[in-house]
Residue, then its C-alpha position, 0 to 999 in steps of 0.5 A: x190427212x194433209x196429203x189429201x187435203x193438198x191433193x183435192x185442193x190442186x185437183x179442184x183448182x186444175x178442174x175449175x181452170x179446165x171448165x173455166x178456159x177450156x169448154x170445147x175439151x169438156x164438151x168432147x170429153x162429155x160427148x165421148x162419155x155420152x158415146x161410151x155409156x150410151x146416155x141419152x140426150x138431155x136439155x140441162x143448162x150448162x153452168x161450166x163457168x160457174x161450176x170452174x169459178x166454184x172449183x177455183x174458189x174451193x182449191x184455194x180455200x183448202x190451200x189456205x186451210x192448210x196453210x193456216x193449220x200448218x199442214x203445208x209450209x212450203x207454199 
């Protein structure tokens, strides 16, 4: 359980950093997946930076929770 918690927190932080600081990379991946799965164009509002911050916060909270419950001793 603690390994899964640690994995989710690190993954959340990494995805948040990618969304926050590398939006062009996310655009490239999004365009590739649109072409791969033949997704039609849609006009959605992009909240990538906000979602990136939320992912980073979730990751930090998960790590804090794991430390508080003594799942992680070395961080």
